[in-house]
N, C-alpha and C positions, 0 to 999 in steps of 0.2 A: 211704425217706424223706430221707436225706441227699442223693440226687440231685436232689431238687426243690429246693433251696437254691440261689438265684442271687446272694445279695448278696456283695459284695466289698469294700464299705466298712464297718467295724465300730467306727468312731470314736463315732456315737451309738447308743443303746439302739434295739432294733428287734425285731420279730417275725421269725424265720428261716424257720419253717414253720407254716402255718395249716391244719391239719387239721379243725378244728371247722366250716370252711366246705363240708365234705362234696365238695370239688372233686377229692379224690385218693381213689381206691378203696382201701378197708380201712384209711384212715387218719384216719377222722374223729373218733377218740378221742384225738388226739395234737396238741399244740403245742409249739412250740420258740421261746424268747425269748433273746435275748442282752442281759443286763444286766452289763455289764462289771465285774468279770472273770468273771462266772458265765454259764454256759449253763443255762437252766432247761427242763426238759423236763416238761410237764403232761400227766397221763394222766387220762382220764375213764372208763377201764375197764381191768381187769387185762390184762397183756400177758405174752408169754413173757420171762422174765427174761434168758435169754441173747441173744435179739433186742435187749433194752433195752441191756445191757452194749455190743453191738456197734455200736449207734447212738451211743452216748455216746463210745466210743473214737474214731468217726468224726467226731463234732463237735467234740471236743477237738482233733484234728488240723487241722480246719478254720479254726481262730482260734488264732494263736499267743499272743495276750494272755489267752487262757482259762486260769484258775488253778483251776477248779472246774465240775465239771458234777454238777447236781443234779436229783432228780426230786421232783415233787409229785403225790400220788395223791388227786385229787379225789373219786374213787370210794369213798375209806375214810372214816370218821367223823374230823372235824376236819381233813381234807384234810393229812395228814402230809408233811413234806418230808425227803429223805433225800439224802445226799452219796453219788454213785456213784463219782466220780474226783476226785482232788486235794484241795484244802483245805476244810475246814469253815467256810465264809464265812457269815456269817447277816446281815451288813449291808453295803451299799456305796452308792456314790454315781454315778449315771449322768448323762450329759448328753444333751440333745436341743434342738437349734436353739440353740446356745449358752447354754443355762440347765440348771442342775443340780437333780436330784431325789433325796432319800433313798428307798433300797429295803431292804426287809427280808425275809428268807426265814424260813419255818417258824413266823412267830407268827401269821400269820392266812392266809385263804384268798386274798387279794390282796396283791401286794407293795408296792403304794404308787403305781403309775402305770399308767394303762390306754394301751397301746401303740397301739391302733387309733384313739385319738383325737388322734394327734400332728397331723394337719393342720388339726383343730378348734383346738388350742393355737396353731399358726402363724397361723391366721386372726385369732383373737383378739389376738395380739401385733401383727398389721398393722393393726388397726383400733381400738386402744383409747386412740390419743393424745387426752389431754385429757376423757377420757370417764368417767362416774360408773357404775361396774359393778356389778350384782347377780348373784352367784354362787350359785346354788341347787344343793343336793345337792353341796356343796363338796368333800367327801372330803378329800384332803390337799392341797387348794388349788392343784393344778397351774395351773389356769386363771387363778387369781388372780396367780401368778408370771409368768405369760406377759402378762396384762393390765398388771401394774405395770411390767414391763420394757419394755412398749410404750407407756409414758407415760400410763396411766390416772390420773385425778386422784383417784379414790376407788374402792376395791373393798370391797364387803360380801360376806363369806363366810358362808353359813348351812348348818348341817348339824346333824343330831340327835346325832352323835358327837362328844363333845368331845374324844376321844382322838385322833380324825383330824384335827381342827382344829389340835390341838397339833403334830401332825406337820406340818401346813401351815404354822404359824408357823416351824418348823425349815427347811422348804424356802425360805421368804422370807429367812431370816437367812443360809441357806447361799448364796444369791445375792445378799447384801448389799443387799436390798431392803426389810427390815424398817422403816426409817425415811428412805427415799431422798427426799430433797428435800422434807421434811414431808409427803408424801403420805399419805393416810389408808388404812390396812389394818384392817379391822374383822374379828372374828372372832365369831360368836354360834352357841352351841350351842342351836338352837331346833327344834322341831317345826315345819315350814313351814305346815303345814294349821292349826296353831293359833295362830300368832304373827303374824298380818297387820299389827296396830298397830305391833310392833317392827321389821318390814320396812319399813314406810311411814315410820317414824321417821329413817331415813338417805335417803330418796328426796327427789326423784324421780330416776330412772335414765335413762342413755343407752344402756346396753348390758345385755342380759339373757342370762345364760347358764343353761341349765336342763337338767342331765344325770342324770335320775332313775334309781334301779333299778327294773326291770320289777316286782319283787316284792320286798318285806320283811314278814314276818309281823307283824301288829299296826301297820304304819307306812304301807306303800306298795302299792297295787295301782294300777299305772298306767293299766290300761284304764278304770278307774273314777275315778282321782285327776287325770289330766293336766287334765281339763276345769276343775278347781278351780283350778288354776294359770293357766290361760290366760285365765279370766274375771277375773283380778285385774290383768291387764296394764294396763288403763286407769287403775288406782289406782296403779300402781308407776311406770310409764314416761312419759317426756317424749314429747312429739310428735316423730316422726321416729327414734325410738329403733330400734335393730337389736335382734333376737332371735335368739339361737341356741338352737333347741329340737332336743333329741337324743331319740333313741328306740333302746334296746338290745334289745327284746324280739323273739326270732326268729319270734314268731308274730303280729307286727303290722308292716305294711309302711308306706311313707311316706305312703300315702293316708289312714291313720287319722290321722296327725297334721295333714295338711292338713284333714281333715274337722273334726276337733276345733277347730282354729283358726278355721274358716270358721263354725262354729256359735256358739262361745263368745266371739270377739272379730273380728267382720267387718271393723273398722277396720285389720286386719293384711293386708298384701301378701306373698305368697310371692315371694322374690328368686331363691334358688338352693338347690341341694343340693351340700354339699360331697363330694368323693369321698374314699373311705378311701384308706390307704396300699396300694399294688398288691399287696403279700403277702397281705392279707387278701381272699384270693380266695373268692367264693362260687358254689356250683353253682347257687342258685335266687335271683334277684334279691329284695331286700326282706328277706332273712333276717339280714343282719349289721347293724352299726352305721349307724343312720340320722342325719345332722346336716343339719337344715334352718334357712336363714336367712330371716327375715321382717322387714319394716319395719312399725311401729306408726304410723299417721297418721290421727288422728281427724278425722272429715269435718265436725265442727261444733265 
């Protein structure tokens, strides 16, 4: 595994090895992330513990700034995290594209920042100047941090989890963006599918970011539910608005999303698909993260 890691700059957080893309034989159950000063190995099935320790030692030697090598076992109940080498670090702050984000280890399945979306955050930062932004499924509001840093006039963050939004507030405070230049940053703990009037209250918007989970029991089934979001675009968005629509399901490719948009909101035009960071190599096209950019322009 270590021989496949080609990164040489460890200033920003990043994925070091992406086994889940099935591009490396016999390693599809392993990911490795650099979340300074922690290397996090994520396992999706049990491995030989001697092999794991050998890999951990090699990874520790790779990065001089590493203070801790930890493993998260996703195949076990509650996805427990264990320190393999070094210090027992449960919190850190990482940087990406000159912005900072809080990271936690061992409290939840996800640490607080999805590394495959780094190009998406960079795109938002570049296109947010003067824009009113609607950020759906905001999680810890990394997109909002990028948009505010990029000069957005307003960002409305919507997520069902108020705990995640609280961490989002902390991420804005960390970057000294909480009250920057009097710009409005709004956090609403809402069910997107039951709160259309509240979402409309802060609109209309110039930029939509929609990064839904593929499936959450009782709340989201994206095969069924993406259409509900797309058909509300005319209610939410200004003419000429940019739409960043994301799809994480390995079972659905970008054509699914293009077809949903064509059917539910034909006034949207596909512009481009953002590339994922090079390390997120996929053996089969369409299995990884899909980030599609559309423009909404009503014809009448």
